[in-house]
VMD Tcl script that draws the C-alpha trace (Angstrom):
set ca {
  {82.23 119.50 93.55}
  {83.53 121.35 96.61}
  {82.97 119.80 100.04}
  {82.31 122.52 102.64}
  {81.92 120.49 105.84}
  {82.58 117.07 107.33}
  {78.84 116.41 107.45}
  {78.61 117.06 103.73}
  {81.57 114.76 103.14}
  {79.94 111.98 105.14}
  {76.72 112.40 103.19}
  {78.64 111.54 100.01}
  {79.68 108.14 101.41}
  {76.78 106.26 99.89}
  {76.18 103.04 98.02}
  {75.80 104.98 94.77}
  {79.33 106.42 95.10}
  {81.14 103.32 96.30}
  {84.15 101.88 94.49}
  {84.99 98.29 95.49}
  {88.42 96.85 94.63}
  {88.93 93.07 94.78}
  {92.40 91.55 94.31}
  {93.17 87.91 93.49}
  {95.51 85.93 91.26}
  {92.53 83.83 90.17}
  {91.11 86.80 88.24}
  {93.93 86.81 85.66}
  {92.12 84.68 83.07}
  {88.89 86.66 83.41}
  {90.38 90.15 83.05}
  {89.92 92.14 79.84}
  {92.12 95.23 80.42}
  {95.86 95.88 80.83}
  {97.23 98.64 83.04}
  {99.47 101.03 81.08}
  {102.56 101.32 83.31}
  {102.89 98.01 85.17}
  {101.07 95.71 82.78}
  {98.61 94.50 85.42}
  {95.54 92.62 84.23}
  {92.25 94.04 85.47}
  {88.54 94.39 84.75}
  {85.91 97.00 85.56}
  {82.36 95.88 86.20}
  {79.24 97.66 87.53}
  {77.82 96.49 90.83}
  {74.72 94.39 90.31}
  {71.44 96.14 91.10}
  {70.42 93.23 93.31}
  {73.62 93.70 95.36}
  {73.04 97.47 95.54}
  {69.50 96.91 96.84}
  {70.77 94.55 99.54}
  {73.29 97.16 100.67}
  {70.62 99.85 100.78}
  {68.30 97.64 102.83}
  {70.83 95.98 105.09}
  {69.99 94.87 108.61}
  {70.45 97.35 111.50}
  {73.79 97.13 113.28}
  {72.32 96.06 116.62}
  {70.85 92.94 115.00}
  {74.35 91.95 113.78}
  {75.97 92.29 117.21}
  {77.99 95.26 115.94}
  {78.84 97.53 118.86}
  {81.46 99.87 120.19}
  {84.78 98.19 121.03}
  {85.38 97.03 124.57}
  {87.45 99.22 126.93}
  {91.16 98.99 126.18}
  {92.62 96.95 129.05}
  {96.16 98.09 128.24}
  {95.61 101.77 129.08}
  {97.73 102.43 132.20}
  {96.10 103.42 135.47}
  {96.90 106.63 137.33}
  {98.93 104.62 139.82}
  {100.81 102.93 136.99}
  {101.87 106.30 135.59}
  {103.88 107.21 138.68}
  {107.62 107.66 138.23}
  {109.58 105.46 140.62}
  {112.78 107.51 140.79}
  {112.98 111.29 140.88}
  {115.08 112.68 138.04}
  {116.99 115.71 139.28}
  {118.14 117.16 135.98}
  {115.69 115.48 133.66}
  {114.47 118.77 132.14}
  {117.72 120.67 132.48}
  {119.93 118.56 130.19}
  {120.02 121.25 127.50}
  {121.47 123.88 129.84}
  {124.17 121.68 131.37}
  {127.75 122.51 130.40}
  {129.18 120.45 127.54}
  {131.65 118.78 129.92}
  {128.78 117.56 132.09}
  {126.79 116.30 129.11}
  {129.78 114.34 127.84}
  {130.16 112.37 131.04}
  {129.62 108.66 130.28}
  {126.30 107.18 131.38}
  {126.74 104.25 133.79}
  {126.05 100.98 131.95}
  {123.42 98.43 133.04}
  {124.41 96.26 135.98}
  {124.18 92.46 136.20}
  {121.54 91.60 138.79}
  {121.40 87.87 138.11}
  {124.19 85.66 136.84}
  {123.72 81.89 136.83}
  {127.19 81.36 135.35}
  {128.37 80.59 131.81}
  {126.57 77.26 131.81}
  {123.65 78.58 133.86}
  {120.15 79.53 132.88}
  {120.09 83.35 132.88}
  {122.27 86.43 132.77}
  {120.17 89.51 133.54}
  {121.18 93.15 133.04}
  {119.24 95.99 134.64}
  {119.26 99.79 134.60}
  {116.67 101.96 136.29}
  {115.81 105.20 134.54}
  {117.69 108.12 136.09}
  {117.50 110.56 133.19}
  {114.13 110.80 131.47}
  {111.62 110.41 134.30}
  {108.94 108.74 132.19}
  {106.65 105.84 133.30}
  {107.98 103.55 130.58}
  {110.16 100.46 130.50}
  {111.80 98.16 127.99}
  {112.60 94.47 128.25}
  {114.72 92.38 125.87}
  {114.94 88.60 126.22}
  {117.22 86.47 124.10}
  {117.40 82.69 124.01}
  {120.84 81.72 122.72}
  {120.85 78.53 120.66}
  {122.80 77.23 117.66}
  {120.15 75.53 115.56}
  {117.70 78.28 114.61}
  {119.82 79.86 111.85}
  {122.16 77.06 110.84}
  {121.16 76.84 107.16}
  {119.38 78.75 104.40}
  {116.31 76.60 105.00}
  {116.20 77.39 108.72}
  {116.65 81.10 107.88}
  {113.71 80.95 105.45}
  {111.60 79.15 108.07}
  {112.56 81.90 110.52}
  {111.20 84.50 108.09}
  {107.96 82.55 107.73}
  {107.59 82.22 111.49}
  {108.10 85.93 112.11}
  {105.56 86.84 109.43}
  {102.95 84.34 110.64}
  {103.36 85.28 114.32}
  {103.04 88.99 113.58}
  {99.91 88.40 111.51}
  {98.23 86.06 114.00}
  {98.92 88.32 117.00}
  {97.81 91.49 115.23}
  {94.30 91.58 116.73}
  {95.61 91.22 120.28}
  {98.49 93.64 119.77}
  {96.28 96.30 118.17}
  {94.78 97.58 121.43}
  {98.19 97.33 123.06}
  {99.65 99.45 120.29}
  {97.00 102.13 120.87}
  {98.20 102.20 124.49}
  {101.84 102.55 123.35}
  {102.83 98.95 124.10}
  {104.97 97.26 121.47}
  {106.63 93.91 120.90}
  {108.97 92.35 118.39}
  {110.11 88.78 117.77}
  {113.26 88.11 115.77}
  {115.05 84.90 114.89}
  {118.74 85.79 114.73}
  {121.94 83.85 113.99}
  {122.54 83.28 117.72}
  {118.99 82.57 118.80}
  {115.53 84.10 119.31}
  {114.97 87.62 120.64}
  {111.82 89.08 122.20}
  {111.56 92.82 122.74}
  {108.82 94.60 124.71}
  {108.38 98.30 125.42}
  {105.94 100.96 126.54}
  {104.18 102.09 129.70}
  {105.43 99.82 132.48}
  {102.03 99.47 134.21}
  {100.68 96.71 131.91}
  {103.95 95.70 130.25}
  {104.40 92.42 132.15}
  {100.86 91.21 131.40}
  {101.35 92.05 127.72}
  {104.76 90.34 127.55}
  {103.49 87.22 129.32}
  {100.61 86.74 126.89}
  {102.79 87.24 123.80}
  {105.49 84.91 125.17}
  {102.93 82.21 125.96}
  {101.48 82.36 122.45}
  {104.91 82.15 120.85}
  {106.44 79.43 123.01}
  {103.48 77.34 124.26}
  {100.40 77.75 122.08}
  {102.43 77.59 118.87}
  {99.58 76.34 116.69}
  {97.74 79.61 117.29}
  {100.51 81.59 115.55}
  {100.98 79.21 112.62}
  {98.94 78.83 109.41}
  {95.81 76.78 109.88}
  {95.93 75.09 106.48}
  {98.34 74.38 103.59}
  {96.58 77.05 101.50}
  {97.13 79.69 104.19}
  {100.76 78.60 104.47}
  {101.21 79.05 100.72}
  {99.92 82.62 100.97}
  {102.53 83.49 103.59}
  {105.19 81.71 101.57}
  {104.21 83.64 98.44}
  {104.52 86.97 100.27}
  {108.11 86.24 101.29}
  {109.06 84.84 97.90}
  {107.75 87.93 96.11}
  {109.69 90.11 98.52}
  {112.89 88.18 97.76}
  {112.25 88.37 94.02}
  {111.80 92.14 94.19}
  {115.51 92.33 95.08}
  {116.33 92.03 91.37}
  {114.59 95.32 90.64}
  {116.37 97.43 93.24}
  {118.75 100.15 92.11}
  {122.40 99.19 91.41}
  {123.69 101.12 94.43}
  {121.51 98.90 96.63}
  {122.91 95.78 94.99}
  {126.49 97.06 95.40}
  {125.94 97.71 99.11}
  {124.35 94.28 99.53}
  {127.17 92.36 97.87}
  {129.71 94.35 99.85}
  {128.03 93.39 103.13}
  {128.21 89.71 102.16}
  {132.01 89.89 102.07}
  {132.14 91.03 105.71}
  {129.48 88.87 107.35}
  {130.65 85.83 109.33}
  {129.68 82.40 108.05}
  {126.14 81.46 108.99}
  {125.17 85.05 109.78}
  {123.60 85.95 106.45}
  {122.45 83.86 103.51}
  {122.25 85.22 100.02}
  {119.03 86.24 98.35}
  {119.42 83.38 95.86}
  {119.95 80.81 98.65}
  {116.84 82.01 100.49}
  {114.72 81.90 97.34}
  {115.62 78.29 96.63}
  {115.23 77.28 100.27}
  {111.79 78.79 100.77}
  {110.46 77.07 97.64}
  {111.20 73.73 99.32}
  {109.53 74.50 102.67}
  {106.21 73.03 103.79}
  {103.77 73.60 106.63}
  {105.09 70.44 108.27}
  {108.64 71.84 108.11}
  {107.50 75.08 109.74}
  {105.63 73.27 112.52}
  {108.66 71.11 113.37}
  {110.96 74.12 113.25}
  {108.85 76.22 115.63}
  {108.38 73.31 118.05}
  {112.18 73.22 118.47}
  {112.68 76.98 118.48}
  {111.98 77.54 122.19}
  {113.01 74.08 123.38}
  {116.43 74.88 124.89}
  {119.05 77.58 125.19}
  {120.82 80.10 127.38}
  {118.77 83.09 128.52}
  {119.96 86.69 128.41}
  {117.84 89.67 129.43}
  {118.07 93.44 129.63}
  {115.46 95.45 131.54}
  {115.56 99.21 131.92}
  {113.29 102.12 132.59}
  {110.70 102.90 135.24}
  {111.06 99.66 137.22}
  {113.19 98.75 140.21}
  {115.54 95.79 140.69}
  {112.97 93.52 142.36}
  {110.40 94.18 139.64}
  {113.01 93.39 137.00}
  {113.85 90.05 138.62}
  {110.14 89.21 138.95}
  {109.66 90.09 135.27}
  {112.39 87.61 134.31}
  {110.95 84.89 136.56}
  {107.54 85.18 134.90}
  {108.95 85.08 131.37}
  {111.24 82.20 132.36}
  {108.27 80.08 133.48}
  {106.32 81.08 130.38}
  {109.05 80.10 127.92}
  {109.90 76.93 129.84}
  {113.10 76.16 127.93}
  {115.78 73.65 128.96}
  {119.22 74.96 129.91}
  {122.17 74.04 127.70}
  {125.81 73.31 128.50}
  {128.46 76.02 128.21}
  {130.00 74.47 125.08}
  {126.62 74.57 123.28}
  {126.21 78.35 123.65}
  {126.87 79.99 120.25}
  {129.93 82.27 120.32}
  {129.90 85.99 119.65}
  {129.88 86.73 115.92}
  {132.78 88.65 114.44}
  {132.97 90.36 111.07}
  {135.34 88.82 108.56}
  {138.60 90.66 107.97}
  {139.39 91.81 104.47}
  {142.92 91.19 103.17}
  {145.23 94.03 104.20}
  {146.16 96.21 101.24}
  {149.71 97.58 101.09}
  {150.21 101.22 100.23}
  {151.80 100.26 96.93}
  {148.87 98.09 95.88}
  {145.50 98.93 94.45}
  {142.49 97.94 96.56}
  {140.72 94.65 95.92}
  {138.09 94.99 93.24}
  {135.02 92.80 92.89}
  {132.85 93.10 89.80}
  {129.27 91.88 90.02}
  {126.72 91.90 87.21}
  {123.49 93.63 88.15}
  {120.65 91.07 88.45}
  {118.39 93.34 86.40}
  {119.84 93.42 82.84}
  {117.25 95.99 81.72}
  {118.63 98.59 84.14}
  {121.28 100.60 82.30}
  {122.62 102.30 85.44}
  {125.70 101.20 87.40}
  {127.22 101.93 90.80}
  {130.48 101.81 92.72}
  {130.74 100.99 96.42}
  {133.86 101.58 98.50}
  {134.26 99.70 101.79}
  {137.03 100.72 104.20}
  {137.43 98.37 107.15}
  {139.14 99.42 110.36}
  {141.21 96.60 111.81}
  {141.07 97.94 115.36}
  {139.31 95.66 117.84}
  {138.76 97.93 120.86}
  {135.59 99.82 121.76}
  {137.49 103.06 121.21}
  {138.21 102.00 117.63}
  {134.52 101.37 117.05}
  {133.60 104.81 118.41}
  {136.23 106.43 116.22}
  {134.67 104.75 113.18}
  {131.36 106.38 114.12}
  {133.14 109.73 114.32}
  {134.67 109.12 110.90}
  {131.21 108.44 109.52}
  {129.89 111.72 110.92}
  {132.86 113.69 109.53}
  {132.84 112.08 106.10}
  {129.11 112.04 105.35}
  {128.47 115.65 104.28}
  {131.72 116.35 102.40}
  {131.50 113.02 100.61}
  {128.08 113.67 99.12}
  {128.65 117.38 98.48}
  {132.28 117.71 97.37}
  {133.95 114.39 96.58}
  {133.42 113.53 92.94}
  {136.35 111.35 91.81}
  {137.93 108.16 93.10}
  {141.18 110.05 93.75}
  {139.38 112.60 95.92}
  {137.75 109.80 97.91}
  {141.12 108.05 98.35}
  {142.81 111.27 99.48}
  {140.06 111.94 102.00}
  {140.31 108.38 103.35}
  {144.07 108.84 103.87}
  {143.42 112.13 105.69}
  {140.92 110.50 108.03}
  {143.33 107.64 108.68}
  {146.12 110.01 109.69}
  {143.76 112.08 111.80}
  {142.13 109.36 113.86}
  {143.98 106.11 113.18}
  {147.72 106.92 112.88}
  {148.66 103.38 113.88}
  {145.87 101.50 112.16}
  {145.90 100.02 108.67}
  {142.79 99.84 106.53}
  {141.49 97.09 104.32}
  {139.74 98.43 101.25}
  {137.25 96.88 98.90}
  {135.72 98.32 95.74}
  {132.41 96.90 94.54}
  {131.35 97.79 91.01}
}
mol new
graphics top color blue
foreach p $ca { graphics top sphere $p radius 0.5 }
foreach p [lrange $ca 0 end-1] q [lrange $ca 1 end] { graphics top cylinder $p $q radius 0.2 }
display resetview
């Protein structure tokens, strides 16, 4: 049948054409069919006539208090859409000479510094380039305890999933108005990120922060059964790791060799840890999450210095954490150094069996680590990546070709730098 108009399409959305899909693990024993490709148990049943009649004679919407949604309170006002600082060359960047475009952009400035053992360090940069009525705010609470073990890392995953799910209804309207948020539990603490039109950004950030740090029960599972559903989602995600392609496994195992201790826990460690978690564990963990720490913040965009400081003051009161001593602030994380390989030696080789024995494919992963520690060295690595990417995938086919190209890049950009190399098979 060919649909000629939207009205005709809508007319086909009737009870007689409906297909209802219901998913549950409890249906396994009652299913009588097996899906061909994935082996999923399922059943197909007609809708009861009594149910069909109820749907055809349902109550009118007004009697069920079904109405249009309320006005979206996050839509910015005309006044809120004003740009606070005129951008002289905001639309002329493409016609500027290359030399002008390569001039470094001034970094954010510190506008509040309570000292190493103080409460906050705040960085700020007002938009001088894009001229848009948007702003971004990042708040990080530095603390040692939130990622100190595989169990705490698994609880962090559960917390992030639960919080995102519980705040979805509130954040939906905000998302329609281009306001976003993100909460992450990281090895050095907890990070909150907010962005979007600056007009309603502070109100949005305050509500989210209050829910996360004060009204914690509202973002946690309401029952053990609900907790088990969240737990099952994460566990299934971890178990799906076994069925990734070998190149993904090779990259993963390679990254483990470079990550500092306590920064990343293995998939196997997280699986075992999350199996042992309970709702009580999660509640205790979250109650300590925002208890104390050292605050760091970055605010930039269409706000001025005073607005940025006021933003931090509001979030500070909302989070209400206790300050910690200088010695309790977690240090900056540094990647582990691979053993230096002499020119006369072959690179270190690690062989790892693929976790999926039914996959007959294999993969090789080459890691080359620059031992330079300056910011210039880091930028040069990015340049190397840009230079190597296309030729590597298009022209380099053998290990000798890859090795020769690596030596060329070393001589070109790092004449005084040695490389550590690691092959993962």
